[in-house]
C-alpha positions as CSV (number, residue, x, y, z in Angstrom):
1,X,4.4,14.6,25.6
2,X,4.9,17.5,22.2
3,X,3.8,17.3,19.1
4,X,4.2,19.6,15.8
5,X,1.1,21.1,14.4
6,X,0.6,22.6,11.3
7,X,-1.3,25.1,9.8
8,X,-1.9,26.6,6.5
9,X,-1.3,30.4,6.0
10,X,-3.8,31.4,2.8
11,X,-2.5,34.9,2.6
12,X,1.4,34.0,2.3
13,X,0.1,30.4,0.9
14,X,2.8,28.5,3.2
15,X,2.5,26.3,6.0
16,X,3.6,26.9,9.1
17,X,4.7,24.2,12.1
18,X,4.4,24.8,16.0
19,X,5.6,22.7,18.7
20,X,2.7,22.3,21.6
21,X,3.2,20.4,24.9
22,X,0.1,18.7,25.8
23,X,-0.5,16.5,29.0
24,X,-1.6,12.8,28.7
25,X,-4.4,13.8,31.6
26,X,-6.1,15.6,28.8
27,X,-6.7,19.5,29.0
28,X,-5.2,22.5,26.9
29,X,-2.4,22.4,25.7
30,X,0.8,25.1,25.6
31,X,2.3,26.5,22.7
32,X,6.1,26.4,22.9
33,X,7.1,28.0,19.5
34,X,5.8,30.4,17.5
35,X,8.5,31.9,15.5
36,X,7.8,32.0,11.5
37,X,10.6,29.9,10.6
38,X,8.4,26.5,12.0
39,X,9.8,24.0,13.9
40,X,10.6,20.1,13.5
41,X,12.2,16.8,15.2
42,X,11.4,17.7,19.0
43,X,13.2,15.2,21.3
44,X,13.0,15.7,25.1
45,X,16.2,15.7,27.5
46,X,15.9,12.9,29.8
47,X,15.0,14.5,32.8
48,X,12.3,16.8,30.8
49,X,13.5,20.6,31.6
50,X,15.0,20.6,27.8
51,X,13.2,20.5,24.4
52,X,15.8,19.8,21.5
53,X,14.1,20.5,18.0
54,X,15.2,21.3,14.7
55,X,14.6,25.1,13.0
56,X,15.8,27.8,10.2
57,X,15.7,30.8,11.8
58,X,16.8,34.3,11.4
59,X,20.6,34.3,10.0
60,X,20.3,30.3,9.4
61,X,21.6,29.2,6.2
62,X,20.3,26.0,6.8
63,X,18.1,24.1,9.6
64,X,20.1,24.1,12.9
65,X,19.8,22.4,16.2
66,X,17.8,25.0,19.0
67,X,16.9,24.0,22.8
68,X,14.4,25.6,24.7
69,X,14.2,25.4,28.2
70,X,10.6,24.6,29.6
71,X,10.9,26.7,32.3
72,X,10.6,29.5,30.3
73,X,13.1,32.1,28.5
74,X,13.6,32.0,24.1
75,X,15.2,28.5,22.4
76,X,19.1,28.6,21.7
77,X,20.3,27.8,18.9
78,X,23.6,25.0,19.8
79,X,24.4,24.4,15.9
80,X,26.1,26.0,12.7
81,X,26.4,22.8,10.5
82,X,27.1,24.4,7.2
83,X,24.5,21.6,5.5
84,X,22.0,21.8,8.1
85,X,20.5,19.3,11.2
86,X,18.7,16.3,11.1
87,X,17.0,14.0,13.5
88,X,18.5,15.0,17.3
89,X,18.0,12.8,19.8
90,X,19.8,13.0,23.4
91,X,21.8,10.3,25.0
92,X,20.0,8.7,28.5
93,X,22.9,10.7,30.5
94,X,21.7,13.6,28.9
95,X,25.4,14.8,28.2
96,X,24.7,14.7,24.4
97,X,22.7,15.0,21.2
98,X,23.3,12.8,18.6
99,X,21.6,13.8,15.1
100,X,22.5,13.5,10.9
101,X,24.1,16.2,9.2
102,X,25.1,16.1,5.4
103,X,28.9,16.4,4.5
104,X,30.5,16.7,1.1
105,X,33.4,14.7,0.8
106,X,34.4,12.7,3.7
107,X,34.0,15.4,6.5
108,X,33.1,18.9,7.8
109,X,36.2,20.3,6.6
110,X,35.8,19.3,3.2
111,X,32.2,20.6,3.4
112,X,33.1,23.8,4.6
113,X,35.7,24.1,1.8
114,X,33.7,23.0,-1.0
115,X,30.8,24.9,-0.1
116,X,33.3,28.2,0.1
117,X,34.5,27.4,-3.3
118,X,31.2,27.1,-4.7
119,X,30.0,30.2,-3.2
120,X,33.0,32.1,-4.7
121,X,32.7,30.5,-7.9
122,X,28.5,30.6,-8.3
123,X,28.4,32.9,-11.7
124,X,31.1,30.9,-13.2
125,X,31.0,27.3,-11.3
126,X,29.6,24.3,-14.0
127,X,26.8,23.3,-12.3
128,X,26.4,19.8,-14.5
129,X,25.5,16.5,-13.0
130,X,27.7,14.0,-13.5
131,X,27.4,10.4,-12.8
132,X,27.7,6.6,-13.7
133,X,25.5,5.2,-10.6
134,X,21.9,4.1,-11.5
135,X,20.9,6.0,-8.6
136,X,21.4,9.7,-9.9
137,X,18.0,11.8,-8.8
138,X,15.6,11.3,-6.1
139,X,11.6,12.7,-6.3
140,X,11.8,16.3,-7.0
141,X,16.4,17.1,-6.8
142,X,19.1,15.6,-8.1
143,X,21.5,13.4,-6.2
144,X,25.1,15.2,-5.1
145,X,27.8,12.1,-5.9
146,X,29.6,13.1,-3.1
147,X,27.5,13.8,-0.5
148,X,26.7,11.5,2.6
149,X,24.7,11.9,5.7
150,X,27.2,11.5,9.0
151,X,26.0,11.1,12.5
152,X,27.6,13.9,14.7
153,X,27.2,14.2,19.1
154,X,26.9,17.6,20.7
155,X,28.5,17.5,24.4
156,X,25.8,19.4,25.7
157,X,28.3,21.0,28.3
158,X,30.8,22.6,25.7
159,X,28.7,22.5,22.6
160,X,31.5,21.1,20.4
161,X,30.5,18.9,17.9
162,X,31.9,15.4,16.9
163,X,31.8,13.6,14.1
164,X,30.7,9.7,14.9
165,X,31.2,8.3,11.9
166,X,34.1,10.1,9.7
167,X,34.8,9.4,6.7
168,X,32.0,7.0,6.5
169,X,30.1,7.3,2.7
170,X,27.0,5.2,2.5
171,X,23.7,6.4,0.9
172,X,20.8,6.6,3.8
173,X,17.5,8.0,2.9
174,X,17.0,9.2,-0.3
175,X,13.5,11.4,0.8
176,X,15.9,13.8,3.0
177,X,19.5,12.6,3.1
178,X,19.5,11.5,6.5
179,X,19.5,8.3,8.6
180,X,17.2,6.0,10.3
181,X,19.4,5.7,13.8
182,X,18.8,5.2,17.3
183,X,20.7,5.5,20.6
184,X,21.3,2.5,22.9
185,X,21.9,3.9,26.9
186,X,25.2,3.7,26.8
187,X,25.6,5.8,24.0
188,X,26.4,3.5,21.2
189,X,24.3,4.2,17.9
190,X,22.7,2.2,15.2
191,X,21.4,3.0,12.0
192,X,20.3,1.7,8.9
193,X,22.2,2.7,5.8
194,X,22.9,1.1,1.9
195,X,25.6,-1.7,1.9
196,X,26.4,-1.8,-1.9
197,X,29.1,-0.1,-3.4
198,X,29.0,2.6,-6.5
199,X,27.7,2.2,-9.4
200,X,24.9,0.9,-7.4
201,X,23.6,-1.9,-9.4
202,X,21.7,-3.2,-7.0
203,X,20.9,-1.7,-3.6
204,X,21.0,-3.7,0.3
205,X,20.1,-1.6,3.2
206,X,21.7,-3.4,6.3
207,X,22.1,-2.4,10.2
208,X,25.5,-0.5,11.1
209,X,26.8,-0.4,14.7
210,X,28.9,2.8,15.5
211,X,30.6,2.3,19.2
212,X,29.9,5.3,21.7
213,X,32.5,7.6,21.0
214,X,32.6,7.1,17.2
215,X,34.6,5.0,14.8
216,X,34.2,2.7,12.1
217,X,30.6,1.4,11.9
218,X,30.2,-2.8,12.1
219,X,27.7,-4.5,9.7
220,X,25.3,-6.1,11.3
221,X,23.2,-8.0,9.0
222,X,25.4,-8.2,5.9
223,X,24.4,-12.2,6.4
224,X,20.6,-11.2,5.1
225,X,21.0,-9.9,1.1
226,X,17.0,-8.4,1.7
227,X,16.7,-5.0,3.5
228,X,17.0,-4.5,7.0
229,X,15.5,-1.0,8.6
230,X,14.0,1.1,11.3
231,X,16.4,0.1,14.1
232,X,15.2,0.6,17.7
233,X,17.6,-0.2,20.6
234,X,15.6,-1.7,23.8
235,X,15.8,-0.4,27.3
236,X,18.7,-2.1,28.0
237,X,20.4,-2.0,25.1
238,X,21.0,-5.5,24.7
239,X,18.2,-6.0,21.5
240,X,17.5,-4.5,18.3
241,X,14.1,-4.4,16.8
242,X,14.2,-3.7,13.4
243,X,12.3,-4.4,9.8
244,X,13.7,-7.2,7.6
245,X,12.8,-8.5,4.7
246,X,13.9,-12.0,2.9
247,X,14.2,-11.3,-1.1
248,X,16.4,-9.2,-2.5
249,X,16.5,-7.3,-5.8
250,X,13.8,-5.2,-5.7
251,X,10.8,-7.7,-4.7
252,X,8.1,-6.0,-3.3
253,X,9.0,-8.3,0.2
254,X,7.1,-7.5,2.8
255,X,8.7,-6.4,6.3
256,X,8.6,-9.1,9.3
257,X,9.5,-7.5,12.4
258,X,12.8,-9.2,14.2
259,X,15.1,-9.0,17.3
260,X,18.6,-9.0,17.1
261,X,20.6,-9.8,20.1
262,X,23.9,-7.9,20.3
263,X,25.7,-10.2,22.8
264,X,25.3,-13.1,20.3
265,X,24.7,-11.5,17.1
266,X,21.8,-13.9,16.6
267,X,18.7,-12.4,15.1
268,X,14.9,-13.8,15.9
269,X,12.3,-13.3,13.2
270,X,8.9,-12.5,15.7
271,X,6.1,-11.9,12.7
272,X,6.8,-14.5,10.0
273,X,3.4,-16.5,10.6
274,X,1.7,-13.1,10.7
275,X,0.8,-12.0,6.8
276,X,0.9,-8.1,7.8
277,X,3.3,-5.8,7.6
278,X,4.4,-4.1,11.2
279,X,5.8,-0.3,11.1
280,X,7.0,2.4,13.6
281,X,7.7,0.3,16.5
282,X,9.4,0.9,19.9
283,X,9.7,-0.9,23.1
284,X,7.8,-0.8,26.1
285,X,9.6,0.5,29.2
286,X,10.4,-2.9,31.0
287,X,11.5,-4.2,27.3
288,X,9.0,-6.8,27.3
289,X,6.6,-5.9,24.7
290,X,6.8,-4.0,21.4
291,X,4.0,-1.7,20.2
292,X,3.5,-1.3,16.4
293,X,1.6,-0.2,13.9
294,X,0.0,-2.0,11.0
295,X,-2.4,-2.2,8.0
296,X,-5.4,-4.7,8.0
297,X,-8.1,-4.5,5.5
298,X,-7.5,-0.6,4.7
299,X,-7.9,0.2,8.1
300,X,-4.8,1.3,9.9
301,X,-4.0,-0.2,13.8
302,X,-2.2,-0.5,16.6
303,X,-1.3,-3.8,18.0
304,X,1.3,-4.6,20.6
305,X,3.3,-8.1,20.8
306,X,5.2,-9.7,23.6
307,X,8.9,-10.1,23.0
308,X,8.7,-13.7,23.7
309,X,6.5,-14.1,20.9
310,X,3.1,-14.8,19.1
311,X,0.8,-13.2,17.0
312,X,0.3,-9.3,17.7
313,X,-2.4,-8.3,19.8
314,X,-5.3,-5.8,18.8
315,X,-4.9,-2.5,20.5
316,X,-7.3,0.2,18.4
317,X,-8.8,-0.3,15.4
318,X,-8.3,2.6,13.1
319,X,-9.7,4.6,10.7
320,X,-6.0,5.0,10.8
321,X,-3.1,5.4,13.2
322,X,-0.1,7.4,12.6
323,X,2.9,8.2,14.8
324,X,2.7,6.0,17.7
325,X,4.8,6.8,20.4
326,X,4.7,5.2,24.4
327,X,4.2,7.5,26.9
328,X,5.0,5.9,30.5
329,X,4.5,2.5,31.7
330,X,1.3,2.1,29.8
331,X,0.2,4.8,27.8
332,X,0.2,5.0,24.2
333,X,0.0,8.2,22.0
334,X,-0.9,8.2,18.4
335,X,-2.6,10.2,15.5
336,X,-5.9,8.7,14.8
337,X,-8.3,9.6,11.6
338,X,-10.8,8.5,9.6
339,X,-13.0,9.3,6.5
340,X,-14.7,12.0,8.6
341,X,-12.1,13.4,11.0
342,X,-8.8,14.8,10.3
343,X,-5.9,13.6,12.4
344,X,-6.1,14.8,15.8
345,X,-3.7,13.3,19.1
346,X,-5.4,10.3,21.2
347,X,-4.5,8.2,23.6
348,X,-5.0,4.1,24.8
349,X,-3.6,2.2,27.5
350,X,-1.5,-0.6,26.1
351,X,-4.3,-3.2,27.2
352,X,-6.8,-1.5,24.6
353,X,-9.1,0.7,27.0
354,X,-9.2,3.9,27.9
355,X,-9.0,5.2,24.1
356,X,-9.7,9.3,24.5
357,X,-8.5,12.1,22.0
358,X,-6.6,14.3,23.5
359,X,-6.6,17.2,20.5
360,X,-9.9,19.0,18.8
361,X,-8.3,21.3,16.5
362,X,-10.5,20.8,13.5
363,X,-13.8,19.8,15.4
364,X,-15.3,23.3,14.9
365,X,-14.3,22.8,11.7
366,X,-15.7,19.9,10.4
367,X,-19.1,20.5,12.5
368,X,-20.4,22.7,9.7
369,X,-20.2,20.2,7.1
370,X,-22.4,17.5,5.8
371,X,-21.2,14.0,5.2
372,X,-22.9,11.3,3.4
373,X,-22.6,7.4,4.6
374,X,-19.4,5.2,4.0
375,X,-20.1,1.9,3.6
376,X,-17.5,-1.2,3.6
377,X,-18.7,-3.5,0.5
378,X,-16.6,-7.0,-0.4
379,X,-17.5,-8.0,-3.8
380,X,-16.4,-10.7,-6.4
381,X,-13.2,-9.6,-8.6
382,X,-10.6,-10.7,-10.8
383,X,-10.5,-15.0,-10.5
384,X,-13.6,-14.5,-8.6
385,X,-11.7,-13.5,-5.4
386,X,-13.3,-10.9,-3.1
387,X,-12.3,-7.4,-3.3
388,X,-13.2,-4.9,-0.3
389,X,-14.2,-1.3,-1.5
390,X,-15.3,1.6,0.7
391,X,-18.1,3.6,-0.8
392,X,-18.9,7.1,-0.2
393,X,-21.9,8.4,-0.9
394,X,-23.1,12.4,-1.3
395,X,-24.7,14.2,1.4
396,X,-28.5,13.9,1.3
397,X,-28.3,10.4,-0.5
398,X,-31.6,9.0,-1.6
399,X,-32.3,5.7,-1.9
400,X,-34.0,4.5,-5.5
401,X,-32.6,7.7,-6.5
402,X,-29.4,7.6,-9.7
403,X,-26.4,9.5,-9.2
404,X,-23.3,9.5,-11.0
405,X,-20.1,7.6,-10.0
406,X,-16.8,8.5,-9.3
407,X,-14.2,5.8,-9.0
408,X,-10.8,7.3,-7.0
409,X,-8.0,4.9,-7.5
410,X,-4.8,5.0,-5.3
411,X,-1.5,4.6,-6.1
412,X,1.3,2.3,-5.3
413,X,0.0,-0.4,-6.3
414,X,1.4,-1.6,-3.3
415,X,-0.7,0.9,-1.0
416,X,-4.6,1.0,0.0
417,X,-7.8,3.2,-0.1
418,X,-8.1,3.6,4.0
419,X,-10.1,4.7,6.4
420,X,-8.8,8.5,6.9
421,X,-9.2,12.0,5.7
422,X,-6.6,12.2,2.9
423,X,-6.0,15.6,2.1
424,X,-5.1,15.5,-1.5
425,X,-7.5,12.6,-2.7
426,X,-10.4,13.2,0.1
427,X,-13.1,11.0,-0.5
428,X,-15.7,13.4,0.9
429,X,-14.9,16.1,-0.9
430,X,-15.1,13.9,-4.5
431,X,-19.2,12.9,-3.3
432,X,-19.4,16.2,-2.3
433,X,-20.7,17.5,-5.4
434,X,-23.2,14.8,-5.8
435,X,-21.5,11.7,-6.8
436,X,-21.1,8.1,-5.8
437,X,-17.7,7.6,-4.9
438,X,-16.1,3.6,-4.9
439,X,-12.5,3.2,-3.6
440,X,-11.6,-0.4,-4.7
441,X,-8.4,-2.1,-3.1
442,X,-7.9,-3.8,-6.1
443,X,-5.3,-6.7,-6.8
444,X,-1.9,-5.4,-5.2
445,X,-3.3,-3.2,-2.8
446,X,-1.6,-3.9,0.9
447,X,-3.4,-4.6,3.9
448,X,-4.7,-7.9,2.4
449,X,-2.0,-10.3,2.4
450,X,1.4,-10.8,0.6
451,X,0.1,-12.9,-2.0
452,X,-2.5,-10.4,-3.0
453,X,0.2,-8.1,-3.2
454,X,2.0,-10.1,-5.6
455,X,-1.2,-10.7,-7.5
456,X,-0.1,-8.6,-10.1
457,X,3.6,-9.0,-10.5
458,X,4.2,-9.5,-14.6
459,X,0.7,-8.1,-15.4
460,X,0.1,-4.5,-14.0
461,X,-2.9,-3.9,-15.7
462,X,-4.7,-6.9,-15.4
463,X,-6.6,-7.6,-12.1
464,X,-6.8,-4.7,-10.8
465,X,-8.9,-3.5,-14.4
466,X,-11.0,-6.2,-13.7
467,X,-11.8,-5.6,-10.1
468,X,-12.4,-1.7,-11.2
469,X,-15.0,-3.2,-13.8
470,X,-16.5,-5.8,-11.7
471,X,-17.0,-3.1,-8.5
472,X,-18.6,-0.6,-11.7
473,X,-20.8,-3.7,-12.4
474,X,-21.5,-4.5,-8.3
475,X,-23.1,-0.7,-8.3
476,X,-24.6,-0.9,-11.1
477,X,-27.0,-3.3,-9.6
478,X,-27.7,-1.8,-6.8
479,X,-29.1,0.3,-8.6
480,X,-27.9,4.0,-7.0
481,X,-25.7,4.3,-10.3
482,X,-26.7,6.0,-13.3
483,X,-24.3,3.9,-16.0
484,X,-24.3,6.9,-18.1
485,X,-22.6,9.1,-15.9
486,X,-19.4,7.4,-14.7
487,X,-16.1,8.6,-14.2
488,X,-12.9,7.3,-12.7
489,X,-9.8,9.7,-11.2
490,X,-6.3,8.0,-9.9
491,X,-2.9,9.4,-9.2
492,X,0.2,7.8,-9.8
493,X,-0.2,4.0,-10.2
494,X,-3.8,5.1,-9.7
495,X,-3.3,7.3,-12.7
496,X,-1.7,4.3,-15.0
497,X,-4.8,2.7,-14.1
498,X,-6.5,5.0,-15.6
499,X,-4.5,5.3,-18.4
500,X,-5.2,1.7,-19.5
501,X,-8.8,1.8,-18.8
502,X,-8.7,4.4,-21.1
503,X,-7.4,1.8,-23.8
504,X,-10.1,-0.8,-23.0
505,X,-13.5,0.8,-22.4
506,X,-15.3,3.7,-23.2
507,X,-18.3,2.9,-20.6
508,X,-16.7,6.2,-18.5
509,X,-17.8,9.5,-19.4
510,X,-14.7,11.6,-18.3
511,X,-11.4,10.3,-16.9
512,X,-8.5,12.0,-14.5
513,X,-5.0,10.9,-14.8
514,X,-2.6,12.8,-12.0
515,X,1.1,11.6,-12.7
516,X,-0.1,8.6,-14.8
517,X,1.8,6.3,-16.7
518,X,1.7,6.2,-20.1
519,X,4.8,4.3,-21.2
520,X,6.1,1.3,-18.9
521,X,9.3,2.1,-20.9
522,X,9.2,5.6,-20.0
523,X,9.3,4.3,-16.4
524,X,13.2,3.2,-16.8
525,X,13.6,7.5,-16.5
526,X,12.1,7.6,-13.4
527,X,14.3,8.7,-10.2
528,X,14.3,4.5,-9.0
529,X,14.2,1.6,-11.7
530,X,15.1,-0.9,-9.2
531,X,12.6,-3.7,-9.0
532,X,10.5,-2.5,-12.0
533,X,11.4,-5.8,-13.9
534,X,9.1,-7.5,-11.3
535,X,6.5,-5.6,-11.5
536,X,6.3,-5.4,-15.3
537,X,7.5,-9.1,-15.7
538,X,11.1,-8.2,-17.4
539,X,13.6,-5.4,-18.0
540,X,12.8,-4.2,-21.9
541,X,16.0,-6.2,-23.2
542,X,14.6,-9.5,-21.4
543,X,11.2,-9.1,-21.9
544,X,10.1,-6.6,-24.5
545,X,6.9,-8.0,-25.4
546,X,5.5,-8.9,-21.7
547,X,6.3,-5.0,-20.8
548,X,4.5,-3.8,-24.3
549,X,1.3,-6.1,-23.3
550,X,0.7,-3.8,-20.2
551,X,1.5,-0.1,-21.3
552,X,-1.2,2.2,-22.0
553,X,0.1,4.2,-25.1
554,X,0.1,0.6,-27.0
555,X,-3.6,1.1,-27.0
556,X,-3.7,5.0,-28.4
557,X,-6.0,4.2,-31.3
558,X,-8.3,3.2,-28.7
559,X,-8.4,6.6,-27.0
560,X,-11.9,8.4,-27.0
561,X,-12.8,9.2,-23.5
562,X,-12.2,12.9,-22.2
563,X,-9.2,13.1,-20.0
564,X,-8.3,15.9,-17.4
565,X,-3.8,14.9,-17.7
566,X,-2.3,16.8,-14.2
567,X,1.6,16.7,-13.3
568,X,4.0,18.5,-11.3
569,X,6.9,19.4,-13.5
570,X,9.5,18.5,-10.5
571,X,8.1,15.0,-10.8
572,X,11.1,12.5,-10.9
573,X,8.9,9.4,-9.8
574,X,6.8,9.3,-12.9
575,X,8.3,11.9,-15.3
576,X,6.1,14.9,-16.8
577,X,6.8,13.5,-20.2
578,X,4.5,10.9,-19.5
579,X,2.0,13.3,-18.9
580,X,2.9,15.5,-22.5
581,X,3.2,12.3,-23.9
582,X,-0.9,11.2,-23.2
583,X,-1.8,14.9,-24.0
584,X,-0.1,15.1,-27.0
585,X,-1.8,11.9,-28.3
586,X,-4.8,13.0,-27.1
587,X,-5.0,16.2,-28.7
588,X,-3.8,14.9,-32.0
589,X,-6.5,12.4,-31.8
590,X,-9.0,15.1,-31.2
591,X,-10.1,13.5,-28.0
592,X,-11.5,16.3,-25.6
593,X,-8.5,16.8,-23.2
594,X,-7.5,19.4,-20.6
595,X,-3.6,19.6,-19.5
596,X,-2.6,21.1,-16.2
597,X,1.0,21.5,-15.1
598,X,2.0,22.6,-11.7
599,X,6.1,24.0,-12.2
600,X,6.9,24.2,-8.6
601,X,5.2,20.9,-7.4
602,X,6.6,17.3,-7.7
603,X,4.8,13.7,-7.6
604,X,2.4,15.3,-5.0
605,X,0.2,18.5,-5.0
606,X,1.4,20.6,-1.7
607,X,1.2,24.1,-1.9
608,X,-1.8,25.2,-0.5
609,X,-2.7,28.0,-3.1
610,X,-2.0,25.1,-5.7
611,X,-4.2,21.9,-3.7
612,X,-7.1,24.5,-3.9
613,X,-6.4,24.9,-7.5
614,X,-5.8,21.0,-8.2
615,X,-9.7,20.4,-6.8
616,X,-11.1,23.1,-9.0
617,X,-9.7,21.5,-12.2
618,X,-10.5,18.0,-10.9
619,X,-14.0,18.7,-9.4
620,X,-14.6,21.2,-12.3
621,X,-13.8,18.8,-15.0
622,X,-16.1,15.9,-13.2
623,X,-18.8,18.0,-13.2
624,X,-18.2,19.5,-17.0
625,X,-18.7,15.5,-18.4
626,X,-21.6,14.1,-15.5
627,X,-23.4,17.4,-15.7
């Protein structure tokens, strides 16, 4: 198999991703690419002799499709798409490669014309964004009102490119402007895209089918008003496995795994009785089973499910499994990570036997690090419900000794603090200075059932706050936590909860709010506002009192705890005005505060030097107040 390996070049402050070929039998892998541009989206040809991938190399204005012969030689560029290439997939006969590329307007010709006009008029062209759509920007970029993702097919012999979806104007994946799609054995293509029309007062992702030669996409799931996505063809091309929700209008619904029979058009849901959320599914080569990943109690496991139905069978228990794929008749390949091990490639049989790690890239680095003990704890939280948390002790932990406590609060809130090696909120990095670290999977967290997720709707600060306070009391009662030296840190929703804590209690010595929501009303300036009325218990124009009840900025009079406020200026999910408002109030009151703003980061701090600086600021702030 081929996988991407990413390293950070400290002297150039950049990540470099190369492609490696790894034998499933084990042993050393072979590096396939070494270009400084980096590569992504590798795809084997059906006969295994060639590898397609995406790269932005010398002279490329946008990332293009490259093909490398595995018996030697240099990679060749096979496309010159004006707005780049994404997600290449070979057809079963090896004669075509299907990929995604954005267009401006309706076609490649309108795209070229518009790009040429923009280049010619660069100095005088008006660059205003004008829109009447509800969706105007996403994550860290403004959305083009006339940019659409299209599917294209490249003829391997002639290198000609055909637009399979000419004139299509549908929104696909907002994160990268692409489409989630799959190619059947006969060359037809299924993809997921929004089916509602501008100005997008609501959205609804459906599945669309395009014949092998292209043409008007046919909506396969128009009968479902809720989300349908991540389609995958069965080996015979007669069935599509996909994710199906049942509640529309931005409800935080769970995904069910469903099968769509193409000859009859009928859908059969496989996991209605399974209170977990499947993801990353694929068929086994015989088409009789599906393999998938799913969270369960703050771990991400691998499961197998016969297409006849039943309860998914546990194949591998996390840690956390990532990027699951089927290799051969009975081998599974996935990334495996845990609190004390970064992701490495691993394999197991479909029956759960013969688990092995295939790569050991980080073992030498990790061997020199002292780790504290990790514990999984269950305590009574809000309403007397059982709540799970991870407790990570510092290296050299001594029973009976009092340690500072640091809560690391996850975002979402539909998310989880899981057993994984997290680059940005690493549990052991927070414990290393000598702190007991608590990672509470409070009400609203995923992997504990849908009722647990929905239990905070309309009151986002209530039960999670109670859970964190109950966890604090639980750890103090155990005898290892000094109640005078406690802190809480969180990002996104975790930052919201930190901000809520700041207005409810002064029992913490320090707080860290990263990309934290300070004003719920202000979040209607976020990139995505769908579903917020469910989270907040209404809109500002239907239930203002409830929205105001749970917004942290209404408790400004109670702020007294020293706080570090961190934000990225390119953050459109939680706009930086949230952090600036909080910092402005803190400093006006005279509360000790420190602002860290990154002009080149979005909701996450991703650049290597910035990440090092972030850890220095966060851990430095905790050390300053926890002493």
